[in-house]
ROTI-994216 format. One record per residue (C-alpha): residue number from 1; residue in three letters; x, y, z. Coordinates in Angstrom, 2 decimals, decimal comma. Layout:
% residues N
[NUM "Ala" [X Y Z]]
...
END
This chain:
% residues 377
[1 "Met" [-8,81 13,83 4,04]]
[2 "Thr" [-9,00 9,65 3,39]]
[3 "Ser" [-11,40 8,41 0,45]]
[4 "Asn" [-13,35 6,42 3,03]]
[5 "Asp" [-14,50 10,32 4,73]]
[6 "Gly" [-16,56 10,02 0,91]]
[7 "Asp" [-14,73 12,49 -0,67]]
[8 "Asn" [-14,78 12,20 -4,39]]
[9 "His" [-10,83 11,39 -4,62]]
[10 "Ile" [-7,97 8,83 -4,31]]
[11 "Ser" [-5,40 9,88 -2,01]]
[12 "Cys" [-1,78 8,84 -2,45]]
[13 "Phe" [1,36 8,94 -0,94]]
[14 "Tyr" [4,46 9,06 -2,62]]
[15 "Gln" [8,21 8,59 -0,64]]
[16 "Asn" [11,69 7,67 -1,52]]
[17 "Ala" [12,27 5,43 1,61]]
[18 "Arg" [16,15 4,26 1,47]]
[19 "Ser" [15,03 0,94 2,89]]
[20 "Val" [12,10 -0,25 4,63]]
[21 "Arg" [14,14 -3,13 4,89]]
[22 "Asn" [14,73 -1,34 8,62]]
[23 "Lys" [11,54 0,82 8,50]]
[24 "Thr" [9,15 -2,51 9,15]]
[25 "Asp" [7,12 0,26 11,66]]
[26 "Asp" [6,90 2,71 9,87]]
[27 "Leu" [5,65 0,94 7,16]]
[28 "Asp" [3,26 -0,61 9,03]]
[29 "Ser" [1,74 2,28 10,65]]
[30 "Leu" [1,62 4,02 7,23]]
[31 "Met" [-0,89 0,95 6,01]]
[32 "Ala" [-2,38 1,08 9,50]]
[33 "Thr" [-3,75 4,63 9,14]]
[34 "Asp" [-5,93 3,44 6,64]]
[35 "His" [-5,73 7,29 5,25]]
[36 "Phe" [-4,09 6,59 1,75]]
[37 "Asp" [-5,84 4,81 -1,00]]
[38 "Ile" [-2,28 4,26 -2,32]]
[39 "Ile" [1,65 4,34 -1,23]]
[40 "Gln" [3,95 4,40 -4,00]]
[41 "Ile" [7,35 3,95 -2,91]]
[42 "Thr" [11,18 3,82 -4,08]]
[43 "Glu" [14,77 2,62 -2,70]]
[44 "Ser" [12,61 -0,15 -0,93]]
[45 "Trp" [15,74 -2,20 -1,04]]
[46 "Leu" [13,71 -5,19 -0,48]]
[47 "Leu" [15,41 -9,07 -2,27]]
[48 "Pro" [13,23 -11,99 -3,18]]
[49 "Ser" [14,68 -13,64 0,43]]
[50 "Asp" [12,70 -10,54 2,76]]
[51 "Gln" [9,80 -12,80 3,32]]
[52 "Asp" [8,26 -11,72 6,54]]
[53 "Ile" [7,98 -7,97 5,00]]
[54 "Ile" [5,97 -9,42 1,62]]
[55 "Asn" [4,10 -11,67 4,33]]
[56 "Leu" [3,07 -7,93 6,67]]
[57 "Leu" [2,07 -6,68 2,99]]
[58 "Asn" [0,17 -9,66 1,66]]
[59 "Ala" [-1,67 -9,98 4,77]]
[60 "Ser" [-3,12 -5,89 4,43]]
[61 "Gln" [-5,84 -4,20 2,78]]
[62 "Tyr" [-3,04 -3,41 -0,22]]
[63 "Ala" [-2,20 -4,95 -3,38]]
[64 "Ala" [1,96 -5,23 -3,86]]
[65 "Phe" [3,63 -4,62 -6,45]]
[66 "Phe" [7,46 -4,93 -6,60]]
[67 "Ser" [10,30 -4,31 -8,60]]
[68 "Met" [13,53 -5,91 -6,83]]
[69 "Arg" [16,85 -6,68 -7,72]]
[70 "Pro" [17,16 -10,16 -7,42]]
[71 "Glu" [20,38 -9,82 -4,55]]
[72 "Gly" [22,40 -6,72 -3,60]]
[73 "Arg" [22,20 -3,59 -1,44]]
[74 "Gly" [19,11 -0,48 -2,89]]
[75 "Gly" [17,12 0,26 -5,83]]
[76 "Gly" [13,45 -1,25 -5,80]]
[77 "Val" [10,57 -0,30 -5,93]]
[78 "Leu" [6,89 -0,95 -4,07]]
[79 "Thr" [3,72 0,22 -4,73]]
[80 "Leu" [0,61 -0,41 -2,73]]
[81 "Ile" [-2,79 0,01 -3,91]]
[82 "Lys" [-5,90 -1,46 -1,93]]
[83 "Thr" [-7,62 -3,85 -3,06]]
[84 "Ser" [-11,12 -2,05 -3,76]]
[85 "Leu" [-9,75 0,42 -6,41]]
[86 "Lys" [-9,07 -3,32 -8,37]]
[87 "Pro" [-5,49 -2,76 -9,25]]
[88 "Thr" [-3,26 -5,65 -12,33]]
[89 "Met" [0,53 -5,47 -13,02]]
[90 "Ile" [0,94 -3,97 -16,88]]
[91 "Gln" [3,74 -6,57 -17,51]]
[92 "Thr" [6,81 -5,24 -19,23]]
[93 "Asp" [10,00 -6,97 -20,61]]
[94 "Ser" [11,84 -3,40 -19,30]]
[95 "Arg" [15,29 -3,82 -17,51]]
[96 "Leu" [14,10 -0,69 -15,65]]
[97 "Glu" [13,59 -0,50 -11,73]]
[98 "Val" [9,53 0,50 -12,36]]
[99 "Thr" [5,98 -0,83 -11,73]]
[100 "Ile" [3,13 -0,57 -13,63]]
[101 "Thr" [-0,50 -0,64 -12,74]]
[102 "Lys" [-3,27 -0,21 -13,77]]
[103 "Ile" [-6,74 1,19 -12,03]]
[104 "Thr" [-10,37 0,35 -12,89]]
[105 "Glu" [-12,30 1,47 -9,94]]
[106 "Pro" [-13,96 4,27 -8,94]]
[107 "Val" [-11,59 5,59 -12,46]]
[108 "Pro" [-9,41 3,70 -15,10]]
[109 "Leu" [-6,22 5,00 -14,38]]
[110 "Ile" [-2,31 3,70 -15,44]]
[111 "Leu" [0,29 4,58 -12,44]]
[112 "Ile" [4,04 4,04 -12,67]]
[113 "Thr" [6,12 4,43 -10,41]]
[114 "Phe" [10,01 4,62 -10,88]]
[115 "Tyr" [13,63 5,01 -10,11]]
[116 "Asn" [16,50 5,77 -11,92]]
[117 "Pro" [19,53 4,19 -10,56]]
[118 "Asn" [21,75 6,30 -12,63]]
[119 "Ser" [23,07 2,70 -14,11]]
[120 "Thr" [22,03 3,19 -17,94]]
[121 "Ile" [22,18 6,23 -20,23]]
[122 "Thr" [18,89 5,40 -22,11]]
[123 "Trp" [16,45 5,79 -19,34]]
[124 "Ala" [14,56 8,22 -20,45]]
[125 "Asp" [13,65 6,68 -24,24]]
[126 "Glu" [13,29 3,84 -21,98]]
[127 "Leu" [10,88 4,79 -19,76]]
[128 "Ser" [9,28 6,92 -23,23]]
[129 "Asp" [8,47 4,17 -25,43]]
[130 "Ile" [6,94 2,58 -22,19]]
[131 "Ile" [4,54 5,53 -21,96]]
[132 "Val" [3,98 5,79 -25,96]]
[133 "Asn" [3,08 2,44 -26,13]]
[134 "Ile" [0,42 2,84 -22,85]]
[135 "Ser" [-0,64 5,77 -24,55]]
[136 "Lys" [-1,55 4,58 -27,69]]
[137 "Lys" [-3,81 1,44 -26,16]]
[138 "Ser" [-5,08 3,77 -24,67]]
[139 "Asn" [-5,19 7,28 -25,44]]
[140 "Ser" [-7,30 9,10 -23,20]]
[141 "Thr" [-6,65 7,85 -20,10]]
[142 "Pro" [-5,35 8,77 -17,27]]
[143 "Ile" [-1,48 8,80 -16,72]]
[144 "Ile" [0,78 9,38 -13,69]]
[145 "Leu" [4,32 8,78 -13,12]]
[146 "Asn" [6,22 9,52 -10,00]]
[147 "Gly" [9,45 8,50 -8,65]]
[148 "Asp" [13,64 9,40 -7,76]]
[149 "Phe" [14,51 10,02 -11,42]]
[150 "Asn" [18,06 10,91 -10,25]]
[151 "Ser" [18,01 14,63 -12,48]]
[152 "Pro" [19,49 17,37 -10,06]]
[153 "Asn" [20,63 19,62 -12,85]]
[154 "Trp" [16,80 19,90 -13,77]]
[155 "Thr" [14,27 21,67 -12,29]]
[156 "Pro" [10,97 23,15 -13,08]]
[157 "Asn" [12,21 26,69 -13,24]]
[158 "Leu" [14,64 26,63 -15,93]]
[159 "Val" [13,96 28,92 -18,85]]
[160 "His" [16,81 28,59 -21,55]]
[161 "His" [19,23 26,14 -20,89]]
[162 "Asn" [19,85 22,89 -23,07]]
[163 "Pro" [17,80 19,91 -23,22]]
[164 "Leu" [18,42 17,03 -19,90]]
[165 "Asp" [16,54 13,90 -19,72]]
[166 "Ile" [13,46 15,31 -18,12]]
[167 "Asp" [13,01 17,15 -20,84]]
[168 "Phe" [12,79 14,97 -23,17]]
[169 "Leu" [11,25 12,70 -21,65]]
[170 "Ile" [8,07 15,54 -21,31]]
[171 "Ala" [8,22 16,69 -25,21]]
[172 "Glu" [8,32 12,45 -26,07]]
[173 "Thr" [5,29 11,67 -23,79]]
[174 "Gly" [3,33 14,85 -23,47]]
[175 "Leu" [3,19 14,52 -19,39]]
[176 "Ala" [3,37 17,49 -17,54]]
[177 "Gln" [5,26 18,03 -14,38]]
[178 "Val" [3,64 19,39 -11,30]]
[179 "Ile" [6,27 19,18 -8,47]]
[180 "Gln" [7,04 22,84 -7,45]]
[181 "Phe" [9,52 22,27 -4,25]]
[182 "Pro" [12,97 20,20 -3,60]]
[183 "Thr" [12,70 17,34 -2,76]]
[184 "Arg" [16,80 16,49 -1,85]]
[185 "Asp" [18,28 19,54 -0,09]]
[186 "Ala" [18,35 22,37 -3,38]]
[187 "Asn" [17,57 19,19 -5,74]]
[188 "Tyr" [14,05 18,59 -7,91]]
[189 "Leu" [14,93 14,75 -7,09]]
[190 "Asp" [11,40 13,28 -7,10]]
[191 "Leu" [9,41 14,16 -10,03]]
[192 "Leu" [5,61 14,13 -10,81]]
[193 "Phe" [4,00 13,99 -14,07]]
[194 "Ser" [-0,30 13,30 -15,23]]
[195 "Lys" [-1,22 13,32 -18,56]]
[196 "Asn" [-5,30 13,61 -19,54]]
[197 "Ile" [-5,73 14,61 -15,25]]
[198 "Gln" [-5,17 17,35 -13,23]]
[199 "Leu" [-4,26 16,22 -9,04]]
[200 "Ser" [-4,60 18,31 -6,53]]
[201 "Asn" [-3,66 18,86 -2,54]]
[202 "Ile" [-0,04 18,53 -3,52]]
[203 "Cys" [1,80 18,39 -0,23]]
[204 "Pro" [5,22 18,19 1,29]]
[205 "Leu" [5,09 15,30 3,71]]
[206 "Ser" [7,62 12,41 4,68]]
[207 "Trp" [6,82 9,33 6,91]]
[208 "Phe" [9,92 7,32 6,60]]
[209 "Thr" [13,59 8,55 8,04]]
[210 "Thr" [15,70 9,86 5,43]]
[211 "Asp" [17,03 12,23 3,01]]
[212 "His" [14,25 12,75 1,02]]
[213 "Leu" [11,14 14,61 1,18]]
[214 "Gly" [7,97 12,74 0,48]]
[215 "Phe" [4,68 14,15 -0,55]]
[216 "Thr" [0,81 13,32 -1,21]]
[217 "Tyr" [-1,55 14,21 -3,75]]
[218 "Asp" [-5,10 13,66 -4,51]]
[219 "Ile" [-6,47 11,75 -8,08]]
[220 "Pro" [-10,16 13,44 -8,01]]
[221 "Thr" [-12,58 10,66 -9,20]]
[222 "Thr" [-16,05 11,03 -10,12]]
[223 "Arg" [-17,42 9,07 -7,03]]
[224 "Ala" [-16,32 8,07 -4,07]]
[225 "Val" [-13,87 5,06 -3,78]]
[226 "Ala" [-15,54 2,16 -2,18]]
[227 "Ala" [-14,84 0,77 1,23]]
[228 "Asn" [-12,80 -2,10 2,02]]
[229 "Ile" [-14,07 -5,50 3,27]]
[230 "Glu" [-11,08 -4,66 6,00]]
[231 "Thr" [-9,65 -7,51 6,96]]
[232 "Phe" [-5,82 -8,63 7,53]]
[233 "Val" [-4,13 -12,37 7,85]]
[234 "Ala" [-2,84 -13,59 11,12]]
[235 "Tyr" [-1,21 -16,43 12,06]]
[236 "Asp" [-2,86 -18,60 15,05]]
[237 "Phe" [-0,08 -19,84 17,50]]
[238 "Lys" [-2,91 -21,13 19,28]]
[239 "Arg" [-3,40 -24,70 16,78]]
[240 "Thr" [0,39 -25,13 15,97]]
[241 "Pro" [1,65 -28,92 16,24]]
[242 "Trp" [4,69 -27,95 18,33]]
[243 "Ala" [6,15 -31,09 18,98]]
[244 "Gln" [6,48 -31,21 15,00]]
[245 "Met" [7,57 -27,99 15,07]]
[246 "Arg" [10,35 -28,56 17,76]]
[247 "Ala" [11,61 -31,79 16,19]]
[248 "Glu" [12,01 -29,81 12,36]]
[249 "Leu" [14,40 -26,92 14,33]]
[250 "Glu" [16,69 -29,82 16,14]]
[251 "Asn" [17,25 -30,81 12,49]]
[252 "Leu" [17,12 -27,30 11,32]]
[253 "His" [20,17 -26,38 14,59]]
[254 "Ser" [21,97 -29,83 12,81]]
[255 "Leu" [22,80 -27,84 9,94]]
[256 "Ile" [22,82 -24,28 10,45]]
[257 "Ile" [25,75 -25,05 12,53]]
[258 "Lys" [27,47 -26,61 9,84]]
[259 "Ile" [27,58 -23,53 7,78]]
[260 "Pro" [31,38 -21,81 8,37]]
[261 "Asp" [30,38 -18,20 6,98]]
[262 "Pro" [27,85 -16,36 10,16]]
[263 "Lys" [26,22 -14,15 7,50]]
[264 "Glu" [25,54 -17,18 4,68]]
[265 "Ala" [24,29 -18,88 8,29]]
[266 "Tyr" [21,70 -16,63 9,55]]
[267 "Asn" [20,11 -16,04 5,76]]
[268 "Glu" [20,19 -19,83 5,36]]
[269 "Trp" [18,45 -20,16 9,04]]
[270 "His" [15,81 -17,29 8,58]]
[271 "Arg" [14,48 -19,44 5,16]]
[272 "Glu" [14,25 -21,56 6,85]]
[273 "Ile" [12,07 -20,24 9,74]]
[274 "Cys" [9,63 -18,64 7,61]]
[275 "Thr" [9,34 -21,62 5,82]]
[276 "Leu" [8,77 -23,98 8,74]]
[277 "Ile" [6,00 -21,25 10,00]]
[278 "Asn" [4,81 -21,15 6,77]]
[279 "Lys" [4,46 -24,97 6,76]]
[280 "Tyr" [3,10 -25,58 10,14]]
[281 "Val" [1,31 -22,31 11,23]]
[282 "Tyr" [-1,69 -22,02 10,81]]
[283 "Met" [-3,23 -18,63 9,03]]
[284 "Arg" [-6,62 -17,32 9,82]]
[285 "Thr" [-8,78 -13,83 7,89]]
[286 "Val" [-9,62 -11,68 10,78]]
[287 "Lys" [-11,75 -8,91 10,20]]
[288 "Lys" [-10,14 -4,94 11,13]]
[289 "Asn" [-10,97 -4,26 14,51]]
[290 "His" [-10,32 -7,64 15,76]]
[291 "Ser" [-7,86 -8,83 18,11]]
[292 "Pro" [-5,73 -11,99 16,02]]
[293 "Pro" [-7,25 -15,14 18,02]]
[294 "Trp" [-4,47 -15,32 20,97]]
[295 "Phe" [-4,68 -11,66 22,28]]
[296 "Asp" [-5,97 -11,36 25,98]]
[297 "Asp" [-7,07 -7,67 27,13]]
[298 "Asn" [-3,51 -7,24 28,38]]
[299 "Leu" [-2,14 -7,68 25,10]]
[300 "Lys" [-4,97 -5,25 23,41]]
[301 "Trp" [-4,10 -2,61 25,97]]
[302 "Leu" [-0,95 -2,94 24,90]]
[303 "Asn" [-0,99 -2,83 21,16]]
[304 "Arg" [-3,30 -0,03 20,98]]
[305 "Lys" [-0,58 2,00 23,70]]
[306 "Lys" [2,14 0,88 20,79]]
[307 "Leu" [0,13 2,02 18,41]]
[308 "Ala" [-0,99 4,97 19,54]]
[309 "Thr" [2,31 6,01 21,32]]
[310 "His" [4,69 5,48 17,54]]
[311 "Lys" [1,61 7,79 15,91]]
[312 "Lys" [2,38 10,55 18,80]]
[313 "Trp" [5,76 10,20 17,72]]
[314 "Lys" [5,93 10,25 13,93]]
[315 "Ile" [3,34 14,10 14,54]]
[316 "Tyr" [5,61 15,01 17,52]]
[317 "Arg" [8,84 14,38 16,34]]
[318 "Ser" [10,02 17,36 14,06]]
[319 "Glu" [11,83 19,91 14,63]]
[320 "Glu" [9,25 22,51 14,27]]
[321 "Tyr" [7,51 21,46 16,77]]
[322 "Ile" [10,11 21,32 19,28]]
[323 "Ala" [10,62 24,41 18,64]]
[324 "Ser" [7,06 25,64 18,64]]
[325 "Leu" [7,08 24,44 22,30]]
[326 "Glu" [9,28 26,01 23,50]]
[327 "Thr" [8,23 29,13 22,29]]
[328 "Ser" [5,07 28,35 23,82]]
[329 "Ser" [6,95 27,29 26,74]]
[330 "Asn" [8,90 30,66 27,14]]
[331 "Thr" [5,44 32,85 26,22]]
[332 "His" [3,73 30,62 29,02]]
[333 "Ser" [6,50 31,43 31,54]]
[334 "Asn" [6,88 35,23 30,98]]
[335 "Ser" [2,62 35,45 30,49]]
[336 "Arg" [3,08 33,73 33,77]]
[337 "Asn" [5,17 36,12 35,60]]
[338 "Asn" [3,44 38,76 34,20]]
[339 "Asn" [0,33 36,94 35,37]]
[340 "Met" [1,45 37,16 39,41]]
[341 "Ser" [2,50 40,68 39,36]]
[342 "Asn" [-0,68 42,08 38,47]]
[343 "Val" [-2,22 39,32 40,96]]
[344 "Leu" [0,45 41,27 43,45]]
[345 "Leu" [-0,72 44,55 42,62]]
[346 "Ser" [-3,93 44,30 42,36]]
[347 "Lys" [-3,69 43,22 45,84]]
[348 "Tyr" [-1,51 45,53 46,99]]
[349 "Gln" [-4,00 48,35 45,59]]
[350 "Ser" [-7,13 46,72 47,21]]
[351 "Ile" [-4,66 46,71 50,63]]
[352 "Gln" [-4,40 50,60 49,27]]
[353 "Asn" [-8,15 51,11 49,47]]
[354 "Tyr" [-9,13 49,61 52,86]]
[355 "Phe" [-7,24 51,18 54,42]]
[356 "Gly" [-7,45 54,75 52,12]]
[357 "Val" [-3,82 54,97 51,64]]
[358 "Pro" [-3,07 57,36 48,86]]
[359 "Ser" [-1,91 55,68 45,44]]
[360 "Thr" [0,20 58,28 45,37]]
[361 "Leu" [2,74 56,99 48,73]]
[362 "Lys" [4,46 54,68 48,66]]
[363 "Pro" [4,00 52,14 51,83]]
[364 "Lys" [6,70 52,41 54,16]]
[365 "Leu" [7,60 49,33 56,56]]
[366 "Pro" [7,46 50,27 60,28]]
[367 "Lys" [10,47 50,42 61,77]]
[368 "Ile" [10,88 46,96 64,21]]
[369 "Pro" [13,77 47,68 66,76]]
[370 "Ile" [16,33 45,23 66,71]]
[371 "Leu" [16,67 43,63 70,33]]
[372 "Ser" [19,65 42,21 71,43]]
[373 "Leu" [20,37 38,76 72,70]]
[374 "Asn" [23,22 39,29 74,97]]
[375 "His" [22,29 38,17 78,56]]
[376 "Gln" [23,61 40,08 80,79]]
[377 "Ser" [24,10 39,11 84,00]]
END
């Protein structure tokens, strides 16, 4: 259940997405469900140049907090928090891939999303220092830490073993780890810790197609989360000065055609196109459940159909659901055959009763003489 339904909790979702750059439809639909107050993603793979995705996030009802690599592939942390929770970023000079945010509504809370790329052996010490310093400043404030810790040798059921990085983290910070199911094959890579608060409804759930299992959890609150004044920002292409845009595009073509490297040419083209859109295309704030200004009735219908289809696909694409369909189909087929047999038997018994034929006697078909078709002249 969402917090918008009046329940006194903050609804949260986490998953290692293994790139949202090629899963923007999934990301968009996840935010559009309006089910989660907080969305935490590791391995976002986002770069500062991904302006189209950043614009998508900025146009949503979520405040976006990033930890990006300046270039290259992989890594990155993305935390999305509804603006009604009044989130703010806590700055740190750490080199870790981490976002630290403070929430003030409906309860004060520190939220930490972390990704461990195994690029440093001191990550546990650095992360422990961050959490200990936060605890000293606000001793009773609840702290929630989750992410991909990339510690395949650690499990919550280990006993009598040499201490691992996760054990040192727990000992230094006083955090409690609450995930009790593996999140990648048989490994407990994605973990959830809490301090000064007891989390509830921790359930495995995946939204992105990836080799990591995600999960949801609820943060209890003393009162319901305030509803957002839900709006989104849309481009109004009807008011775009296309003459100036066309002239700029011609200049852009002359610039791009001279770049010999295709990848460099595409990156430059993409960057300039985003700049032109932001320069010339007006942006309008639109209330939720209202269509963008250029949507006619046909586009509205197509958009509703697309969202409904995508939502069904997310629900019904699992192998378990397909297997249940096959089982149901076989059961239905057998049931249908049995029903047909029962109907035929019932009709046959009715005929027996009508003609007074004893049920112990089997019906005998009358012998019909076979006529020869040979014509004798």
